C-alpha positions as CSV (number, residue, x, y, z in Angstrom):
1,M,0.2,-0.3,-0.3
2,S,1.4,3.3,-0.9
3,R,2.9,6.0,1.8
4,A,1.7,8.6,0.1
5,G,-0.5,11.3,1.8
6,M,0.0,9.5,5.5
7,K,0.7,11.9,7.6
8,K,3.4,10.3,10.0
9,P,2.6,10.4,13.8
10,E,4.6,12.9,16.0
11,S,7.8,11.5,17.6
12,N,6.6,10.8,21.5
13,K,10.4,11.6,22.4
14,S,10.9,14.8,20.0
15,Q,7.8,16.7,20.7
16,A,6.4,15.3,24.0
17,D,4.3,17.6,26.0
18,S,5.6,18.1,29.5
19,G,3.6,18.6,32.8
20,L,1.0,16.5,34.6
21,F,-0.5,13.5,32.2
22,A,2.0,14.7,29.5
23,K,2.4,10.7,28.6
24,E,-1.3,10.3,28.5
25,R,-1.8,13.2,26.4
26,N,0.7,12.2,23.6
27,V,-0.9,8.7,23.5
28,L,-4.2,10.1,23.1
29,K,-2.7,12.6,19.9
30,R,-1.0,10.0,18.5
31,A,-4.1,7.8,18.3
32,E,-5.9,10.7,17.0
33,A,-3.1,11.6,14.2
34,F,-3.5,7.6,12.9
35,L,-7.4,7.3,12.8
36,N,-6.8,10.7,10.6
37,A,-4.2,9.6,8.4
38,E,-5.4,9.3,4.8
39,Q,-3.4,6.5,4.0
40,H,-1.5,4.1,5.9
41,D,1.5,1.8,5.2
42,L,0.4,-1.7,6.4
43,Q,3.2,-2.8,8.4
44,D,4.2,0.8,10.0
45,A,0.1,0.5,10.8
46,L,0.1,-3.0,12.5
47,V,3.5,-1.8,14.4
48,E,1.8,1.4,15.2
49,L,-1.5,0.0,16.4
50,K,0.4,-2.5,18.6
51,T,2.0,0.2,19.9
52,L,-1.0,2.4,20.6
53,T,-3.0,-0.6,22.1
54,R,-0.4,-1.6,24.8
55,D,-0.2,2.3,25.4
56,Y,-3.8,2.7,25.9
57,K,-4.2,-0.3,28.2
58,R,-1.7,1.2,30.2
59,L,-3.5,4.6,30.3
60,L,-7.0,2.5,31.2
61,R,-5.4,1.1,34.0
62,Q,-3.9,4.3,35.0
63,T,-7.3,5.7,34.9
64,R,-8.6,3.0,37.1
65,N,-6.0,3.3,39.9
66,L,-6.9,7.3,39.4
67,T,-10.6,6.8,39.9
68,R,-9.5,4.2,42.5
69,V,-7.6,6.5,45.0
70,S,-9.9,9.1,44.2
71,D,-13.2,7.3,45.3
72,R,-10.7,6.6,48.7
73,S,-9.9,10.0,48.9
74,Q,-13.5,11.1,48.4
75,H,-14.5,8.8,51.0
76,K,-11.8,9.7,53.6
77,L,-12.9,13.4,53.1
78,H,-16.6,12.5,54.0
79,T,-15.8,10.5,56.7
80,L,-13.6,13.5,58.2
81,G,-16.4,16.0,57.2
82,N,-19.1,13.9,59.3
83,E,-16.6,13.4,62.0
84,L,-16.0,17.3,62.3
85,D,-19.4,18.1,62.2
86,Y,-20.4,15.8,64.9
87,Q,-18.0,16.7,67.0
88,L,-17.9,20.5,66.3
89,G,-21.7,19.9,67.7
90,R,-21.1,18.4,70.7
91,H,-18.5,20.8,72.0
92,V,-20.3,24.0,71.1
93,G,-24.4,22.9,70.3
94,K,-25.8,22.5,67.2
95,E,-27.0,25.9,66.4
96,I,-23.8,27.4,67.1
97,K,-21.9,24.9,64.5
98,D,-24.5,25.8,61.8
99,D,-24.1,29.4,62.5
100,I,-20.0,28.7,62.5
101,M,-20.2,26.8,59.3
102,R,-22.5,29.4,57.5
103,G,-19.6,31.9,58.8
104,W,-21.9,33.9,60.8
105,G,-20.7,35.1,64.2
106,T,-16.9,35.1,63.3
107,T,-16.8,38.9,63.0
108,E,-20.5,40.2,63.7
109,V,-21.9,40.5,67.3
110,R,-25.7,40.7,67.7
111,S,-28.4,41.3,70.4
112,Q,-30.9,38.9,71.0
113,Y,-33.4,38.4,73.7
114,L,-32.5,35.3,75.4
115,T,-33.6,33.3,79.1
116,V,-30.5,32.5,80.5
117,I,-30.6,29.4,83.4
118,F,-27.5,28.7,86.0
119,V,-27.9,25.5,87.6
120,D,-25.5,24.1,90.0
121,I,-25.1,21.0,92.4
122,R,-25.3,22.3,95.5
123,G,-22.6,20.8,98.2
124,F,-20.6,19.1,95.6
125,T,-17.2,20.7,96.9
126,S,-17.8,18.0,100.0
127,F,-19.0,15.6,97.6
128,A,-16.0,15.2,95.4
129,E,-13.5,15.5,98.2
130,N,-14.4,12.3,99.2
131,R,-13.9,10.6,96.2
132,K,-11.4,9.6,93.7
133,P,-11.0,12.2,90.1
134,A,-12.3,9.1,87.8
135,E,-15.5,8.6,89.8
136,V,-16.3,12.1,90.0
137,I,-16.0,12.2,86.4
138,A,-17.8,9.5,85.7
139,F,-20.7,10.9,88.4
140,L,-20.5,14.3,86.4
141,K,-21.3,12.5,83.3
142,A,-24.3,10.5,84.5
143,Y,-25.4,13.9,86.0
144,Y,-25.3,15.7,82.4
145,E,-26.7,12.8,80.2
146,Y,-30.1,12.7,83.0
147,S,-29.8,16.6,83.0
148,L,-28.9,17.3,79.3
149,E,-31.4,15.0,78.0
150,I,-34.2,17.6,79.2
151,V,-32.6,20.8,78.1
152,H,-32.4,19.3,74.6
153,K,-36.3,18.3,75.2
154,Y,-37.1,21.8,75.5
155,G,-34.8,23.2,72.6
156,G,-32.2,24.6,75.4
157,L,-28.6,25.6,74.2
158,V,-25.9,24.0,76.6
159,K,-23.4,27.3,76.6
160,S,-20.8,26.2,78.9
161,F,-20.1,23.5,81.7
162,M,-18.3,25.2,85.1
163,G,-17.5,21.8,87.1
164,D,-20.9,21.3,88.3
165,G,-22.5,23.8,87.2
166,V,-23.7,24.3,83.4
167,M,-25.1,27.3,81.7
168,L,-28.1,27.3,79.6
169,V,-29.6,29.3,77.2
170,F,-33.1,29.8,76.0
171,G,-34.4,31.5,72.6
172,Y,-31.1,31.1,70.5
173,N,-32.5,31.4,66.7
174,Q,-36.0,31.3,68.4
175,D,-38.5,33.5,68.0
176,D,-41.0,32.6,71.1
177,H,-41.8,30.1,73.7
178,T,-38.2,31.1,74.9
179,S,-39.9,31.7,78.9
180,D,-42.0,28.7,78.8
181,N,-39.1,25.9,77.7
182,A,-36.9,27.4,80.2
183,I,-39.3,27.1,82.8
184,R,-40.3,23.7,81.7
185,C,-37.0,22.5,81.6
186,S,-35.7,23.0,84.8
187,L,-39.2,22.3,86.7
188,E,-38.4,18.7,85.2
189,I,-34.7,18.7,86.0
190,L,-36.0,19.0,89.6
191,E,-38.8,16.6,89.2
192,R,-36.4,13.9,88.0
193,L,-33.8,14.6,90.7
194,P,-34.8,12.1,93.3
195,E,-34.4,9.3,90.5
196,F,-30.8,10.3,89.3
197,N,-30.0,10.7,93.1
198,K,-31.8,7.1,93.5
199,S,-29.7,5.5,90.6
200,Q,-26.2,7.0,92.0
201,G,-26.9,6.1,96.3
202,T,-26.6,10.4,96.6
203,N,-28.8,12.7,97.7
204,L,-27.6,16.0,96.1
205,R,-29.8,19.1,95.6
206,L,-29.6,21.7,92.9
207,G,-29.7,25.5,92.6
208,I,-31.6,26.8,89.2
209,G,-31.6,30.6,88.7
210,L,-33.2,32.2,85.4
211,H,-33.5,35.8,83.8
212,S,-34.6,36.9,80.7
213,G,-33.6,39.7,78.6
214,P,-31.1,40.8,76.2
215,A,-27.4,39.5,75.5
216,A,-24.8,39.7,73.0
217,V,-24.1,36.9,71.1
218,G,-21.3,36.0,68.9
219,T,-17.4,35.2,68.4
220,I,-14.7,36.8,71.4
221,G,-11.0,36.3,71.1
222,T,-8.2,36.5,68.5
223,R,-7.4,35.0,65.2
224,E,-5.2,32.3,67.1
225,R,-7.8,31.1,69.6
226,S,-11.7,32.6,69.6
227,E,-14.9,31.3,71.6
228,F,-19.1,31.6,70.5
229,A,-19.5,33.5,73.5
230,V,-23.0,34.7,75.3
231,I,-22.5,37.8,77.2
232,G,-24.3,40.7,79.4
233,N,-26.2,42.2,82.3
234,T,-29.0,39.6,81.3
235,V,-26.0,36.3,82.0
236,N,-24.8,38.3,85.1
237,M,-28.6,38.5,86.7
238,A,-29.3,34.7,86.0
239,S,-25.8,33.5,87.4
240,R,-26.4,36.3,90.7
241,I,-29.8,34.8,90.6
242,E,-28.9,30.9,90.9
243,S,-26.6,31.9,94.2
244,E,-30.0,33.3,95.5
245,T,-31.5,29.9,95.8
246,K,-28.9,29.2,98.5
247,Y,-29.7,32.1,100.7
248,N,-33.4,31.4,100.4
249,K,-33.7,27.5,100.8
250,V,-35.4,27.1,97.6
251,P,-34.5,25.3,94.4
252,L,-35.8,27.7,91.6
253,L,-35.7,31.1,91.4
254,F,-36.8,33.6,88.3
255,T,-37.6,37.0,87.5
256,N,-40.4,39.2,86.9
257,E,-38.9,39.6,83.3
258,V,-39.1,35.7,83.1
259,R,-42.5,35.8,84.4
260,E,-43.8,38.4,82.4
261,I,-43.2,36.4,78.8
262,L,-45.0,33.3,80.1
263,R,-47.8,32.2,77.8
264,E,-48.7,28.7,79.5
265,S,-46.6,27.8,83.3
266,P,-46.8,24.0,84.1
267,R,-47.4,25.4,87.6
268,E,-48.1,29.2,89.1
269,P,-45.4,31.2,89.8
270,V,-45.3,32.5,93.6
271,F,-43.6,35.5,94.6
272,I,-40.5,35.1,97.1
273,K,-39.3,38.7,97.9
274,T,-37.6,42.1,96.3
275,I,-34.0,42.3,96.6
276,T,-31.2,44.0,95.3
277,L,-28.3,42.0,93.5
278,R,-24.8,42.3,93.9
279,G,-23.2,44.8,91.6
280,Q,-27.0,45.9,90.1
281,V,-28.7,48.7,90.7
282,G,-32.4,49.0,91.5
283,T,-34.1,46.1,93.1
284,V,-35.3,42.7,91.4
285,D,-38.5,40.8,92.3
286,L,-37.8,36.7,92.6
287,Y,-40.2,34.0,92.1
288,S,-40.4,30.6,92.4
289,L,-43.1,27.6,91.2
290,E,-46.0,26.5,93.5
291,G,-44.9,23.3,95.1
292,L,-41.1,24.1,95.4
293,V,-41.4,26.9,98.0
């Protein structure tokens, strides 16, 4: 067969591409040139066809290997992403985690009306000093399992742990029922406390303080270390009201601000007293619930 008009394939050595996948691109170029040639010398065509077949099979093997590597990498990334999402949600709460992943809160601070709760275990210091650290940690884990299950049931957000104390937030990214859910949550924690004490062989008591009002929410800290914070006078008030439960011999106290936005209380609010809290200007009316006084 005449070789006139045949376009000879480009040399892989003389005109090879450089860079990633250069050999693979040259195989495809040679194949294209071979198919576009108008005429072929039979002997040359067989040699080139054999070479192209060998190179093309190698290319297919490499492609399959790269696909497997890519699939494994994507699976690892997907697994890692799910684990990071889960761990971040565990440490900061699902609502805050979602805001962080959307990029909100990294530079912005906003004001939001919240109900803040502080819960503290009474007599925990003497309880812990007679036990090994591992026993104390195991007890706290059991305590938080029982109490935080109730918090999540009513849509509360666990803002921070403070040893035997915890700060809870109701109303974050929510529009209503802030006070109702906070009161119901607090009451159920107290109602289930005897059951928990029985399971642990303890006789611990709780103090719970609530206050409703505006608070600043957002990220504070530096570029190297930051924390999603809820700060302001509302937080300070709730903390100090929790301390008042100790002096007033009542497990639950809340302010008039909480009472005023209650839509449907599980029990009738009971007025306790009017006081001036440390560091505050003016007086505060404190309430509890019927059956707890």
